[in-house]
LUMMAR-69894 format. One record per residue: residue number from 0; x, y, z of N, C-alpha, C, O in turn; residue in one letter. Coordinates in steps of 0.02 Angstrom, whole numbers, plus 50000, padded with zeros to 5 digits. Atoms other than C-alpha are relative to their C-alpha. Layout:
<r num="NUM" n_east="X" n_north="Y" n_up="Z" ca_east="X" ca_north="Y" ca_up="Z" c_east="X" c_north="Y" c_up="Z" o_east="X" o_north="Y" o_up="Z" residuo="a"/>
...
END
This chain:
<r num="0" n_east="50053" n_north="50032" n_up="50043" ca_east="49066" ca_north="48057" ca_up="49927" c_east="50034" c_north="49974" c_up="49937" o_east="50070" o_north="50009" o_up="49903" residuo="m"/>
<r num="1" n_east="49972" n_north="50035" n_up="50058" ca_east="49117" ca_north="47934" ca_up="49794" c_east="49959" c_north="50016" c_up="49940" o_east="49898" o_north="50022" o_up="49944" residuo="a"/>
<r num="2" n_east="50032" n_north="49991" n_up="50065" ca_east="49077" ca_north="47965" ca_up="49613" c_east="49980" c_north="49931" c_up="49976" o_east="50017" o_north="49883" o_up="49985" residuo="l"/>
<r num="3" n_east="50020" n_north="50066" n_up="50029" ca_east="48977" ca_north="47824" ca_up="49528" c_east="49988" c_north="50012" c_up="49925" o_east="49969" o_north="50066" o_up="49902" residuo="t"/>
<r num="4" n_east="50008" n_north="50002" n_up="50074" ca_east="48969" ca_north="47784" ca_up="49345" c_east="49956" c_north="49944" c_up="49983" o_east="49956" o_north="49893" o_up="50018" residuo="r"/>
<r num="5" n_east="50040" n_north="50054" n_up="50024" ca_east="48846" ca_north="47680" ca_up="49251" c_east="50054" c_north="49949" c_up="49973" o_east="50106" o_north="49966" o_up="49945" residuo="d"/>
<r num="6" n_east="49956" n_north="50057" n_up="50028" ca_east="48926" ca_north="47509" ca_up="49208" c_east="49974" c_north="49981" c_up="49934" o_east="49916" o_north="49961" o_up="49929" residuo="i"/>
<r num="7" n_east="50021" n_north="50014" n_up="50070" ca_east="48919" ca_north="47480" ca_up="49021" c_east="50019" c_north="49927" c_up="49977" o_east="50077" o_north="49907" o_up="49982" residuo="h"/>
<r num="8" n_east="49981" n_north="50071" n_up="50023" ca_east="48909" ca_north="47300" ca_up="48953" c_east="50039" c_north="50005" c_up="49936" o_east="50032" o_north="50050" o_up="49895" residuo="p"/>
<r num="9" n_east="49958" n_north="50005" n_up="50062" ca_east="49031" ca_north="47252" ca_up="48821" c_east="49961" c_north="49979" c_up="49941" o_east="49936" o_north="49923" o_up="49942" residuo="m"/>
<r num="10" n_east="50034" n_north="50019" n_up="50060" ca_east="48949" ca_north="47251" ca_up="48648" c_east="50041" c_north="49944" c_up="49966" o_east="50102" o_north="49944" o_up="49971" residuo="p"/>
<r num="11" n_east="49967" n_north="50056" n_up="50031" ca_east="48988" ca_north="47093" ca_up="48547" c_east="50051" c_north="50018" c_up="49951" o_east="50103" o_north="49985" o_up="49946" residuo="a"/>
<r num="12" n_east="49954" n_north="49979" n_up="50052" ca_east="49070" ca_north="47189" ca_up="48407" c_east="50063" c_north="50030" c_up="50031" o_east="50117" o_north="50025" o_up="50001" residuo="f"/>
<r num="13" n_east="49937" n_north="49971" n_up="49968" ca_east="49193" ca_north="47275" ca_up="48526" c_east="50041" c_north="49939" c_up="50024" o_east="50101" o_north="49937" o_up="50011" residuo="v"/>
<r num="14" n_east="49962" n_north="50061" n_up="49978" ca_east="49241" ca_north="47105" ca_up="48606" c_east="50030" c_north="49963" c_up="49939" o_east="50087" o_north="49940" o_up="49940" residuo="a"/>
<r num="15" n_east="49973" n_north="50032" n_up="50065" ca_east="49260" ca_north="47031" ca_up="48430" c_east="50062" c_north="50036" c_up="49970" o_east="50110" o_north="50005" o_up="49946" residuo="h"/>
<r num="16" n_east="49943" n_north="49960" n_up="50029" ca_east="49375" ca_north="47173" ca_up="48374" c_east="50058" c_north="49994" c_up="50047" o_east="50114" o_north="49991" o_up="50021" residuo="a"/>
<r num="17" n_east="49944" n_north="50010" n_up="49952" ca_east="49482" ca_north="47155" ca_up="48532" c_east="50035" c_north="49931" c_up="49988" o_east="50096" o_north="49926" o_up="49986" residuo="l"/>
<r num="18" n_east="49973" n_north="50067" n_up="50013" ca_east="49502" ca_north="46969" ca_up="48500" c_east="50035" c_north="49997" c_up="49933" o_east="50091" o_north="49971" o_up="49927" residuo="q"/>
<r num="19" n_east="49975" n_north="50004" n_up="50067" ca_east="49530" ca_north="46989" ca_up="48316" c_east="50070" c_north="50035" c_up="49991" o_east="50113" o_north="50014" o_up="49952" residuo="e"/>
<r num="20" n_east="49936" n_north="49956" n_up="50004" ca_east="49670" ca_north="47119" ca_up="48341" c_east="50050" c_north="49976" c_up="50053" o_east="50105" o_north="50003" o_up="50057" residuo="r"/>
<r num="21" n_east="49953" n_north="50024" n_up="49947" ca_east="49749" ca_north="47023" ca_up="48487" c_east="50013" c_north="50050" c_up="50055" o_east="50067" o_north="50053" o_up="50084" residuo="g"/>
<r num="22" n_east="49990" n_north="49944" n_up="49951" ca_east="49718" ca_north="47170" ca_up="48604" c_east="49958" c_north="49988" c_up="50065" o_east="49949" o_north="50033" o_up="50107" residuo="l"/>
<r num="23" n_east="50045" n_north="50010" n_up="49940" ca_east="49605" ca_north="47085" ca_up="48736" c_east="50044" c_north="50005" c_up="50064" o_east="50019" o_north="50031" o_up="50113" residuo="q"/>
<r num="24" n_east="49959" n_north="49997" n_up="49943" ca_east="49752" ca_north="47070" ca_up="48860" c_east="50019" c_north="50071" c_up="50015" o_east="50023" o_north="50089" o_up="50073" residuo="a"/>
<r num="25" n_east="49987" n_north="49929" n_up="49986" ca_east="49796" ca_north="47256" ca_up="48837" c_east="49941" c_north="50034" c_up="50027" o_east="49947" o_north="50075" o_up="50072" residuo="a"/>
<r num="26" n_east="50063" n_north="49968" n_up="49973" ca_east="49614" ca_north="47305" ca_up="48865" c_east="49992" c_north="49976" c_up="50073" o_east="49977" o_north="50017" o_up="50116" residuo="f"/>
<r num="27" n_east="50011" n_north="50025" n_up="49932" ca_east="49603" ca_north="47190" ca_up="49022" c_east="50050" c_north="50030" c_up="50045" o_east="50037" o_north="50032" o_up="50105" residuo="d"/>
<r num="28" n_east="49945" n_north="49972" n_up="49952" ca_east="49762" ca_north="47272" ca_up="49093" c_east="49984" c_north="50070" c_up="50019" o_east="50014" o_north="50096" o_up="50065" residuo="a"/>
<r num="29" n_east="50016" n_north="49930" n_up="49987" ca_east="49684" ca_north="47444" ca_up="49091" c_east="49957" c_north="50005" c_up="50062" o_east="49925" o_north="49956" o_up="50080" residuo="r"/>
<r num="30" n_east="50044" n_north="49988" n_up="49940" ca_east="49596" ca_north="47516" ca_up="49245" c_east="49930" c_north="49996" c_up="49980" o_east="49912" o_north="50010" o_up="49923" residuo="p"/>
<r num="31" n_east="50069" n_north="50013" n_up="50014" ca_east="49413" ca_north="47478" ca_up="49261" c_east="49964" c_north="50061" c_up="49972" o_east="49921" o_north="50054" o_up="49929" residuo="a"/>
<r num="32" n_east="50032" n_north="49939" n_up="50021" ca_east="49362" ca_north="47661" ca_up="49238" c_east="50011" c_north="50011" c_up="49920" o_east="49966" o_north="50032" o_up="49884" residuo="y"/>
<r num="33" n_east="49980" n_north="49993" n_up="50070" ca_east="49455" ca_north="47663" ca_up="49067" c_east="49959" c_north="49953" c_up="49958" o_east="49929" o_north="49974" o_up="49908" residuo="q"/>
<r num="34" n_east="50038" n_north="50049" n_up="50038" ca_east="49373" ca_north="47505" ca_up="49006" c_east="49927" c_north="50019" c_up="49996" o_east="49896" o_north="50016" o_up="49943" residuo="k"/>
<r num="35" n_east="50071" n_north="49983" n_up="49997" ca_east="49201" ca_north="47562" ca_up="49060" c_east="49987" c_north="50064" c_up="49958" o_east="49936" o_north="50067" o_up="49923" residuo="n"/>
<r num="36" n_east="50010" n_north="49939" n_up="50037" ca_east="49222" ca_north="47736" ca_up="48984" c_east="50005" c_north="49989" c_up="49923" o_east="49965" o_north="50015" o_up="49883" residuo="d"/>
<r num="37" n_east="49994" n_north="50017" n_up="50071" ca_east="49283" ca_north="47670" ca_up="48818" c_east="49939" c_north="49968" c_up="49971" o_east="49914" o_north="49987" o_up="49918" residuo="w"/>
<r num="38" n_east="50054" n_north="50038" n_up="50026" ca_east="49142" ca_north="47547" ca_up="48801" c_east="49937" c_north="50043" c_up="50000" o_east="49898" o_north="50038" o_up="49953" residuo="v"/>
<r num="39" n_east="50059" n_north="49955" n_up="50003" ca_east="49010" ca_north="47676" ca_up="48847" c_east="50005" c_north="50051" c_up="49948" o_east="49954" o_north="50067" o_up="49918" residuo="g"/>
<r num="40" n_east="49987" n_north="49950" n_up="50054" ca_east="49085" ca_north="47803" ca_up="48727" c_east="49985" c_north="49972" c_up="49932" o_east="49956" o_north="50004" o_up="49889" residuo="w"/>
<r num="41" n_east="50016" n_north="50034" n_up="50066" ca_east="49076" ca_north="47678" ca_up="48585" c_east="49929" c_north="49988" c_up="49996" o_east="49898" o_north="50005" o_up="49945" residuo="i"/>
<r num="42" n_east="50071" n_north="50021" n_up="50004" ca_east="48904" ca_north="47616" ca_up="48629" c_east="49952" c_north="50060" c_up="49993" o_east="49897" o_north="50052" o_up="49967" residuo="a"/>
<r num="43" n_east="50044" n_north="49945" n_up="50004" ca_east="48832" ca_north="47789" ca_up="48641" c_east="49998" c_north="50037" c_up="49933" o_east="49959" o_north="50084" o_up="49924" residuo="r"/>
<r num="44" n_east="49995" n_north="49969" n_up="50066" ca_east="48875" ca_north="47835" ca_up="48462" c_east="49929" c_north="49993" c_up="49966" o_east="49901" o_north="49939" o_up="49967" residuo="a"/>
<r num="45" n_east="50064" n_north="50001" n_up="50034" ca_east="48714" ca_north="47877" ca_up="48367" c_east="50003" c_north="49972" c_up="49928" o_east="49954" o_north="49944" o_up="49903" residuo="k"/>
<r num="46" n_east="49989" n_north="50025" n_up="50067" ca_east="48787" ca_north="47834" ca_up="48198" c_east="50048" c_north="49945" c_up="50001" o_east="50094" o_north="49943" o_up="50041" residuo="r"/>
<r num="47" n_east="49955" n_north="50060" n_up="50005" ca_east="48871" ca_north="47673" ca_up="48150" c_east="50071" c_north="50020" c_up="49984" o_east="50118" o_north="49993" o_up="50014" residuo="e"/>
<r num="48" n_east="49931" n_north="49975" n_up="50017" ca_east="49020" ca_north="47765" ca_up="48070" c_east="50034" c_north="50031" c_up="50059" o_east="50094" o_north="50021" o_up="50070" residuo="d"/>
<r num="49" n_east="49970" n_north="49969" n_up="49939" ca_east="49046" ca_north="47864" ca_up="48229" c_east="50025" c_north="49945" c_up="50049" o_east="50080" o_north="49949" o_up="50075" residuo="t"/>
<r num="50" n_east="49980" n_north="50052" n_up="49957" ca_east="49049" ca_north="47705" ca_up="48332" c_east="50062" c_north="49963" c_up="49973" o_east="50107" o_north="49946" o_up="50011" residuo="g"/>
<r num="51" n_east="49939" n_north="50032" n_up="50030" ca_east="49175" ca_north="47626" ca_up="48211" c_east="50062" c_north="50043" c_up="50010" o_east="50116" o_north="50017" o_up="50024" residuo="q"/>
<r num="52" n_east="49945" n_north="49954" n_up="49992" ca_east="49283" ca_north="47781" ca_up="48222" c_east="50026" c_north="49996" c_up="50072" o_east="50086" o_north="49991" o_up="50083" residuo="r"/>
<r num="53" n_east="49984" n_north="50004" n_up="49931" ca_east="49280" ca_north="47776" ca_up="48411" c_east="50032" c_north="49933" c_up="50016" o_east="50079" o_north="49931" o_up="50056" residuo="r"/>
<r num="54" n_east="49968" n_north="50067" n_up="49988" ca_east="49320" ca_north="47588" ca_up="48411" c_east="50071" c_north="50006" c_up="49975" o_east="50117" o_north="49991" o_up="50013" residuo="l"/>
<r num="55" n_east="49934" n_north="49998" n_up="50027" ca_east="49468" ca_north="47616" ca_up="48298" c_east="50047" c_north="50043" c_up="50042" o_east="50107" o_north="50028" o_up="50047" residuo="e"/>
<r num="56" n_east="49957" n_north="49954" n_up="49954" ca_east="49529" ca_north="47758" ca_up="48415" c_east="50022" c_north="49957" c_up="50060" o_east="50081" o_north="49956" o_up="50078" residuo="k"/>
<r num="57" n_east="49984" n_north="50042" n_up="49938" ca_east="49519" ca_north="47639" ca_up="48566" c_east="50055" c_north="49946" c_up="49979" o_east="50104" o_north="49937" o_up="50015" residuo="m"/>
<r num="58" n_east="49956" n_north="50049" n_up="50019" ca_east="49607" ca_north="47501" ca_up="48471" c_east="50071" c_north="50023" c_up="49984" o_east="50119" o_north="49988" o_up="49999" residuo="l"/>
<r num="59" n_east="49932" n_north="49971" n_up="50015" ca_east="49753" ca_north="47612" ca_up="48409" c_east="50034" c_north="50020" c_up="50065" o_east="50095" o_north="50015" o_up="50071" residuo="s"/>
<r num="60" n_east="49969" n_north="49983" n_up="49939" ca_east="49777" ca_north="47673" ca_up="48586" c_east="50025" c_north="49942" c_up="50039" o_east="50077" o_north="49944" o_up="50071" residuo="e"/>
<r num="61" n_east="49980" n_north="50063" n_up="49967" ca_east="49781" ca_north="47499" ca_up="48655" c_east="50061" c_north="49971" c_up="49966" o_east="50106" o_north="49946" o_up="50000" residuo="l"/>
<r num="62" n_east="49941" n_north="50029" n_up="50035" ca_east="49902" ca_north="47443" ca_up="48519" c_east="50064" c_north="50040" c_up="50012" o_east="50119" o_north="50012" o_up="50011" residuo="a"/>
<r num="63" n_east="49938" n_north="49955" n_up="49985" ca_east="50020" ca_north="47594" ca_up="48557" c_east="50019" c_north="49985" c_up="50070" o_east="50077" o_north="49997" o_up="50086" residuo="a"/>
<r num="64" n_east="49980" n_north="50012" n_up="49934" ca_east="50017" ca_north="47543" ca_up="48739" c_east="49995" c_north="50060" c_up="50047" o_east="50013" o_north="50055" o_up="50105" residuo="g"/>
<r num="65" n_east="50011" n_north="49940" n_up="49960" ca_east="49978" ca_north="47718" ca_up="48801" c_east="49947" c_north="50041" c_up="49968" o_east="49931" o_north="50028" o_up="49910" residuo="h"/>
<r num="66" n_east="50052" n_north="49961" n_up="50021" ca_east="49844" ca_north="47847" ca_up="48781" c_east="49934" c_north="49976" c_up="50021" o_east="49921" o_north="49916" o_up="50023" residuo="g"/>
<r num="67" n_east="50066" n_north="50015" n_up="49976" ca_east="49667" ca_north="47857" ca_up="48843" c_east="49953" c_north="50052" c_up="49974" o_east="49957" o_north="50109" o_up="49998" residuo="y"/>
<r num="68" n_east="50047" n_north="49955" n_up="50029" ca_east="49529" ca_north="47940" ca_up="48742" c_east="50028" c_north="50069" c_up="49978" o_east="50001" o_north="50123" o_up="49988" residuo="m"/>
<r num="69" n_east="49966" n_north="49939" n_up="50029" ca_east="49649" ca_north="48058" ca_up="48660" c_east="50050" c_north="50036" c_up="50050" o_east="50082" o_north="50084" o_up="50031" residuo="g"/>
<r num="70" n_east="49958" n_north="49971" n_up="49950" ca_east="49745" ca_north="48099" ca_up="48820" c_east="50060" c_north="49958" c_up="50011" o_east="50058" o_north="49897" o_up="50000" residuo="m"/>
<r num="71" n_east="49941" n_north="50043" n_up="49983" ca_east="49920" ca_north="48044" ca_up="48869" c_east="49984" c_north="49962" c_up="50063" o_east="49957" o_north="49990" o_up="50110" residuo="e"/>
<r num="72" n_east="50006" n_north="50046" n_up="49944" ca_east="49916" ca_north="47898" ca_up="48989" c_east="50051" c_north="49947" c_up="49991" o_east="50059" o_north="49917" o_up="49938" residuo="w"/>
<r num="73" n_east="49950" n_north="50056" n_up="50002" ca_east="50053" ca_north="47778" ca_up="49032" c_east="49988" c_north="49957" c_up="50064" o_east="49970" o_north="49982" o_up="50118" residuo="y"/>
<r num="74" n_east="50012" n_north="50045" n_up="49942" ca_east="50038" ca_north="47624" ca_up="49145" c_east="50051" c_north="50014" c_up="50057" o_east="50109" o_north="50031" o_up="50043" residuo="p"/>
<r num="75" n_east="49953" n_north="49992" n_up="49943" ca_east="50118" ca_north="47640" ca_up="49317" c_east="50047" c_north="49947" c_up="50000" o_east="50028" o_north="49890" o_up="49987" residuo="k"/>
<r num="76" n_east="49950" n_north="50052" n_up="49997" ca_east="50280" ca_north="47549" ca_up="49332" c_east="49984" c_north="49949" c_up="50055" o_east="49959" o_north="49967" o_up="50109" residuo="p"/>
<r num="77" n_east="50013" n_north="50053" n_up="49949" ca_east="50263" ca_north="47384" ca_up="49426" c_east="50060" c_north="49999" c_up="50050" o_east="50118" o_north="50006" o_up="50032" residuo="r"/>
<r num="78" n_east="49946" n_north="50006" n_up="49945" ca_east="50357" ca_north="47367" ca_up="49593" c_east="50029" c_north="49933" c_up="49996" o_east="49993" o_north="49884" o_up="49983" residuo="k"/>
<r num="79" n_east="49966" n_north="50068" n_up="49997" ca_east="50483" ca_north="47229" ca_up="49602" c_east="49986" c_north="49968" c_up="50065" o_east="49984" o_north="50003" o_up="50116" residuo="e"/>
<r num="80" n_east="50017" n_north="50035" n_up="49939" ca_east="50442" ca_north="47096" ca_up="49730" c_east="50061" c_north="49994" c_up="50045" o_east="50056" o_north="49965" o_up="50099" residuo="d"/>
END
């Protein structure tokens, strides 16, 4: 049985922050589950300051090139053709 997750739409302020910081390509390169989890995590914040803190966490992990919601994560090495 496959697990299913709700698909979260990208809030405009998150898309704007990714573009403004030049991190859209880094975000797009992540697996779909990570992108969806981050967007949902940010969007579910009840307080604006919590959402901003979560957004900053995501942006810093993308800028570092590793990490996913506070956990170690590194992209898989690409196979040579």
